[in-house]
C-alpha positions as CSV (number, residue, x, y, z in Angstrom):
1,X,0.0,0.0,0.0
2,X,1.4,3.4,-0.9
3,X,0.6,6.7,0.6
4,X,1.9,6.1,4.1
5,X,4.6,8.2,5.7
6,X,5.8,8.8,9.3
7,X,7.9,11.1,11.4
8,X,9.3,11.2,14.8
9,X,9.0,14.2,17.1
10,X,11.2,14.8,20.2
11,X,12.8,11.4,19.8
12,X,9.6,10.0,21.4
13,X,6.5,10.3,19.3
14,X,6.1,8.4,16.0
15,X,3.3,9.9,13.9
16,X,1.8,7.9,11.1
17,X,0.2,9.6,8.1
18,X,-1.7,8.5,5.0
19,X,-1.7,10.8,2.0
20,X,-0.4,13.6,4.3
21,X,-3.4,13.1,6.7
22,X,-2.8,12.2,10.4
23,X,-3.7,8.7,11.3
24,X,-2.2,7.9,14.7
25,X,0.6,9.1,17.1
26,X,2.5,6.5,19.1
27,X,4.1,7.6,22.4
28,X,7.4,5.8,23.2
29,X,7.7,7.7,26.5
30,X,4.8,6.2,28.5
31,X,5.3,2.9,30.3
32,X,3.6,0.1,32.1
33,X,5.2,-1.5,35.2
34,X,5.0,-4.9,33.5
35,X,7.3,-4.8,30.5
36,X,5.6,-7.7,28.8
37,X,2.3,-5.6,28.7
38,X,4.0,-2.3,27.9
39,X,2.7,-1.3,24.5
40,X,4.9,1.8,24.4
41,X,8.1,0.0,23.7
42,X,9.4,0.5,20.1
43,X,9.0,-3.2,19.2
44,X,5.2,-2.9,20.0
45,X,4.9,0.4,18.2
46,X,6.7,-1.1,15.1
47,X,4.4,-4.2,15.2
48,X,1.3,-2.0,15.4
49,X,2.4,0.2,12.5
50,X,3.3,-2.8,10.3
51,X,-0.1,-4.4,11.1
52,X,-2.0,-1.3,10.3
53,X,0.0,-0.4,7.1
54,X,0.7,-4.0,5.9
55,X,4.2,-2.7,5.2
56,X,7.6,-3.2,6.9
57,X,8.4,-0.1,8.9
58,X,11.7,0.3,7.0
59,X,9.7,0.7,3.8
60,X,7.6,3.6,5.0
61,X,8.9,7.0,3.8
62,X,10.2,9.3,6.6
63,X,9.2,12.9,6.9
64,X,12.1,14.8,8.4
65,X,15.5,13.4,9.5
66,X,16.5,9.9,10.4
67,X,18.2,11.3,13.5
68,X,14.7,12.2,14.9
69,X,14.3,8.4,15.5
70,X,17.4,8.3,17.7
71,X,16.8,7.3,21.3
72,X,13.6,5.3,21.0
73,X,13.2,2.9,23.9
74,X,13.3,-0.7,22.9
75,X,12.4,-3.6,25.3
76,X,15.3,-5.7,23.9
77,X,18.2,-3.4,23.3
78,X,17.6,-0.3,25.3
79,X,17.9,2.9,23.3
80,X,18.9,2.8,19.7
81,X,19.8,5.3,17.0
82,X,17.5,5.5,14.0
83,X,20.4,4.5,11.7
84,X,20.8,1.3,13.6
85,X,17.3,-0.1,12.9
86,X,15.7,2.1,10.4
87,X,18.1,3.9,8.1
88,X,20.2,0.8,7.1
89,X,17.3,-0.9,5.3
90,X,16.1,2.3,3.6
91,X,19.6,2.9,2.3
92,X,19.6,-0.6,0.8
93,X,16.2,0.1,-0.9
94,X,17.6,3.3,-2.5
95,X,20.5,1.4,-3.9
96,X,18.2,-1.2,-5.4
97,X,15.9,1.5,-6.9
98,X,18.8,3.3,-8.7
């Protein structure tokens, strides 16, 4: 499906758009005391976005800079830079498209 895009604000909020219209904002800063139920970890946000868009998160175009995704809180891996989990795959896609 085309038309999706996303951005990250304050290294915390991932906002999903479809055809430049707001769909949902995910908050990576909230937490639940039980980490297994904590829907605010990046892994759960990514899974939710991929389920909703039926696309891999690394294939969704980014509005803004990849550095805006730095410091998201992951359950397995702590805090990561956007280039560690997001930019690497998008760079590979650009090379294939050329």
